[in-house]
Each structure stands twice: as C-alpha cells, then as structure tokens.
C-alpha positions in Angstrom: -161.0 162.9 45.8 -162.9 160.8 43.5 -161.5 157.9 43.0 -163.3 155.0 40.8 -162.6 151.9 42.1 -165.3 149.6 40.0 -167.0 149.7 36.4 -168.2 153.5 36.4 -171.2 154.2 34.0 -172.3 158.0 34.4 -173.9 160.2 32.4 -173.6 164.1 32.9 -175.5 167.0 31.9 -174.5 170.5 31.1 -171.6 170.6 27.8 -171.1 166.8 28.1 -175.0 166.1 27.3 -173.9 166.1 23.8 -174.9 162.5 22.0 -171.6 160.7 21.2 -171.0 159.7 17.8 -170.5 156.0 17.5 -166.9 155.2 17.3 -165.3 151.8 15.6 -163.0 150.8 18.0 -164.1 147.4 17.9 -164.2 147.0 14.0 -161.5 148.1 11.1 -162.5 151.3 9.1 -161.3 152.6 6.1 -159.8 156.0 7.1 -160.1 158.8 4.6 -157.1 159.9 2.5 -156.2 163.4 2.9 -154.4 165.1 6.2 -155.5 168.5 7.4 -154.5 169.2 10.7 -155.4 172.6 12.2 -152.1 173.5 14.2 -152.5 177.3 14.6 -155.6 176.9 17.2 -155.0 177.5 20.5 -156.5 175.2 23.4 -158.7 177.8 24.1 -160.4 178.3 21.0 -163.5 176.5 20.1 -163.2 173.2 18.7 -164.6 172.5 15.3 -167.7 170.4 14.3 -166.9 166.8 14.3 -163.1 166.9 15.7 -161.2 166.4 18.7 -158.4 168.8 19.7 -155.2 167.0 21.4 -152.6 169.1 23.4 -149.4 167.7 24.7 -149.0 169.4 28.0 -145.7 167.7 29.3 -143.8 164.1 29.4 -147.3 161.7 28.9 -150.0 164.1 29.9 -152.0 165.4 27.0 -155.5 167.3 27.1 -158.4 166.0 24.8 -161.0 168.6 23.9 -164.6 168.1 22.6 -166.1 170.4 20.5 -169.3 170.1 23.7 -166.6 171.6 25.6 -165.2 168.2 28.0 -161.6 168.3 28.5 -159.8 165.1 29.7 -156.1 164.8 30.6 -154.1 162.1 30.8 -151.5 160.9 33.3 -152.1 163.6 35.4 -149.8 164.5 38.0 -151.6 167.8 39.4 -150.1 170.6 37.2 -151.1 171.2 33.8 -149.9 175.0 33.7 -151.1 178.3 34.7 -154.1 178.2 33.2 -157.5 178.0 34.9 -158.6 175.2 34.2 -160.7 172.3 36.1 -160.7 169.1 33.8 -163.5 167.0 33.2 -161.7 163.9 33.5 -158.2 162.7 34.7 -156.8 159.4 34.0 -153.4 158.3 35.7 -151.0 155.3 36.0 -148.3 154.9 38.9 -145.4 153.5 37.3 -143.6 156.5 38.9 -144.5 160.0 40.3 -144.3 161.5 36.9 -147.8 159.8 35.6 -150.2 160.5 38.8 -150.6 162.6 41.9 -152.0 161.2 45.4 -154.0 164.7 45.7 -155.8 165.6 42.7 -158.1 168.7 43.0 -161.5 167.7 44.9 -163.3 170.0 42.4 -162.2 167.2 39.4 -165.6 165.4 39.0 -164.3 162.1 37.5 -160.2 160.7 38.8 -159.7 157.6 37.3 -156.4 155.7 38.2 -154.9 152.8 36.0 -154.3 150.3 38.8 -156.4 148.9 41.9 -155.2 146.6 44.5 -152.0 145.3 43.8 -152.2 142.3 41.1 -156.0 143.1 40.8 -155.9 145.6 38.2 -159.3 148.0 37.7 -162.1 148.7 35.3 -163.3 151.9 34.1 -166.3 152.7 31.7 -167.1 156.1 32.1 -169.9 157.2 29.8 -170.3 161.2 29.7 -172.6 161.2 26.7 -170.1 163.1 24.2 -167.2 161.3 25.3 -166.4 157.4 26.4 -163.5 156.7 28.5 -162.5 153.0 29.3 -159.4 151.1 30.1 -157.3 147.8 29.3 -155.1 146.7 32.0 -151.4 145.6 31.4 -148.8 144.8 33.2 -145.6 147.1 35.0 -142.5 146.2 36.5 -143.2 146.6 40.5 -141.0 148.6 42.8 -139.4 145.9 44.0 -138.1 144.7 41.0 -140.7 141.8 40.1 -144.1 142.7 37.9 -147.6 144.3 39.0 -149.6 142.5 37.3 -152.4 144.5 35.6 -150.5 147.7 37.3 -150.9 149.9 34.2 -153.6 151.1 32.0 -153.7 151.7 28.5 -157.2 154.5 28.4 -159.1 154.8 25.2 -161.3 157.7 24.9 -164.1 157.5 22.3 -165.0 160.3 20.7 -166.6 162.1 17.4 -166.1 158.1 16.0 -162.5 158.6 17.0 -160.9 155.8 19.1 -158.1 157.7 20.9 -155.8 155.6 22.9 -152.8 156.5 25.6 -151.0 153.5 26.0 -149.5 154.7 29.4 -146.1 153.3 30.9 -146.4 150.1 28.9 -143.9 147.5 29.6 -144.4 144.8 27.6 -146.1 144.0 24.1 -149.6 143.7 24.6 -151.4 140.0 24.3 -153.9 139.1 21.5 -156.6 139.5 24.1 -155.3 142.8 25.1 -155.1 144.3 21.5 -158.7 142.8 20.7 -159.7 144.9 23.7 -158.2 148.1 22.5 -159.9 147.6 19.3 -159.0 150.0 16.2 -156.9 153.2 17.7 -157.1 156.0 15.3 -154.9 157.9 17.3 -152.1 156.4 19.7 -149.7 158.1 22.3 -146.7 155.9 22.7 -143.8 156.2 25.2 -140.8 156.4 23.3 -138.1 156.7 25.9 -136.6 153.1 24.7 -135.7 152.0 28.3 -137.9 153.1 31.7 -141.1 151.6 29.6 -139.9 149.1 26.5 -137.3 149.3 24.1 -137.5 151.0 20.8 -138.0 147.3 18.8 -140.6 146.2 21.3 -142.7 149.3 21.0 -142.5 149.9 17.2 -143.7 146.1 16.9 -146.9 147.7 19.2 -147.3 150.2 16.6 -147.0 148.4 13.4 -149.5 145.9 14.8 -151.8 148.9 16.1 -151.4 150.5 12.8 -152.9 153.6 13.9 -153.5 156.8 11.3 -151.9 159.1 13.8 -149.2 158.0 16.1 -147.9 160.8 19.0 -145.0 160.3 20.8 -144.7 160.8 24.5 -142.1 160.2 27.4 -139.4 161.2 26.1 -136.8 162.4 28.1 -134.3 164.3 25.7 -134.3 165.2 21.8 -131.7 162.5 21.9 -134.3 159.6 22.7 -137.1 161.1 20.7 -134.4 161.5 17.6 -133.5 157.8 18.3 -137.2 156.6 17.9 -137.8 159.1 14.8 -134.6 157.4 12.9 -136.1 153.9 13.6 -139.8 154.9 12.8 -139.0 156.3 9.5 -138.5 152.9 8.0 -142.2 152.0 8.5 -144.0 155.3 9.0 -143.9 159.0 7.7 -142.8 161.6 9.9 -144.4 165.0 10.7 -142.6 167.9 13.1 -143.9 171.3 12.8 -143.1 172.4 16.4 -146.5 172.8 17.3 -147.8 171.6 20.9 -151.8 170.6 19.9 -153.5 169.1 16.8 -157.5 168.8 15.8 -158.4 166.0 14.0 -161.4 164.3 12.8 -162.4 160.9 11.1 -162.4 163.2 8.0 -158.8 164.4 8.2 -157.1 161.0 9.2 -154.1 160.4 6.8 -154.3 157.3 4.7 -151.6 155.6 6.6 -150.0 155.7 10.1 -148.1 158.8 10.4 -145.8 160.1 13.3 -146.8 163.4 14.4 -144.5 165.0 17.0 -145.9 167.5 19.3 -143.9 169.7 21.6 -145.1 169.9 25.0 -146.5 172.8 26.4 -147.9 174.0 29.5 -151.7 175.2 29.6 -151.4 179.0 30.1 -154.3 181.9 29.3 -153.9 183.5 26.4 -155.3 187.3 25.6 
C-alpha cells in the first residue's frame, strides 16, 4: 500500500512521460462554442489527440483516461469491474465506505487518500508529466455527529489543458479561499443526493459559482434523487442525457455554457 501523506511530486516514465498541456485552472478562459462529445467510444479504445475520456463506474467512482495511457480512478473502493486494469492513480475520501478502501491493490503506484490525521487534512501535488493531480481540503461530518475539519478532498486533475474537478463527499459551500484554490474547473463531478452530502439548493449554489462547462451528477442513490436534481438545475443549465456511461472531451469541444451531462454508471468489463 502506498499512502501519500505529504506534498508529493513525482515524474513517471513510460506512458506518463508525455508533456502536459498547460491548464487554465487558475485563470478564467473562454470556452469554444459547440459541443461534440464522442459517445460511442469504449473505455478500451484509444483516446483521441488533445482529449480526455471520463467513464462513470459507480456511485462516486470515475475513470479519467489520457491519450498517453494514464488511468486515474476517483473515490476508489477497490472494485471497478471485471476488467484486468491497474489504475496509475486512485483517489479516495472516507466519509463512508463507498468512497474508499483500506486495502488498495499494492500494484497501484499512486494511492491518494483525501484525509490525513483528524482535522489536519492532507496535501497532494502529483505530477505525472501528462497529468497533474492536486487537492483542496474541505470539511465533512464526523462519525460522532460533529465536524471533521479538512476531512474531505476535492481532487483536481489537470490534463490536456483541461481542469477536471471531483467534489468528493462535499458537505458545505466552499469558502472564497477554497474556490480560489480550485480555480476554473472545466468539468466537475458533483454529488446530487441532496441529503448525505449537501442539500440540493446549496449544491446548485456551488455549481452556479463554479460555472463549469460540463457538470456530471454523481452520488445519486436512485432515479428519483437524480430526477429531483435535474428538475431543479434545469432552471439554470441545459441537461443532456443520452444513456451513455462515458464522454470524451477536449478544450475545443467544451460547450459554450454550463451543461449538465448525465452519465449512467457501468462497471468496467473487457470488451471483445
């Protein structure tokens, strides 16, 4: 098990040795008009040039794939499906057991927990060449009914000029300082259960402030909770739902206004 407990800077060889396109996380940039998601590509297919593929696995777990062959899995629980795949990076949060595992495969080279000692938080800065993974700590509710300060991490993946953020088990509207540390997120995965994380009005407030070009709902326990979020968010952002589990995005194909893109969870299996 490889736990990263301090600020970490790593440069890896092989597939991850590609040079990373600079992102604009900490600077506002205009998105090009038009939305051209590639829906039919399977997770085993090559990722197109200057693009990133995002596959929804389950609950709060997504796989982020690069053209150079890097695979990062968010809120890793130890199971992503029957596919014979060892991710290059996994991130975890520990609000409850569907967001982490105490026994990640020791073959995974980079395991990033979103928490440190109680109340202390943790900092990550993992540079893999083609991809940079960093985090911003936020608070969560503790198991004793109180608050665990800095117990959750919002992980940010900078790759192909894109900033992709996973809000984790966010329990509160981030502070101005936390929003500033996140920067401009082109794509954001947000919990929309409306209860165990944040009430929907507060989450929608967060999403309206982030103004991410692509908003991917996660952490919905039923179609009822997802539909309730979609009804509320349609007042502010358009919604796309095409019954797919993955999208491929690039700076060129980002929509010209924030858009909710619903992905259907699907475990990874080997395709013939």
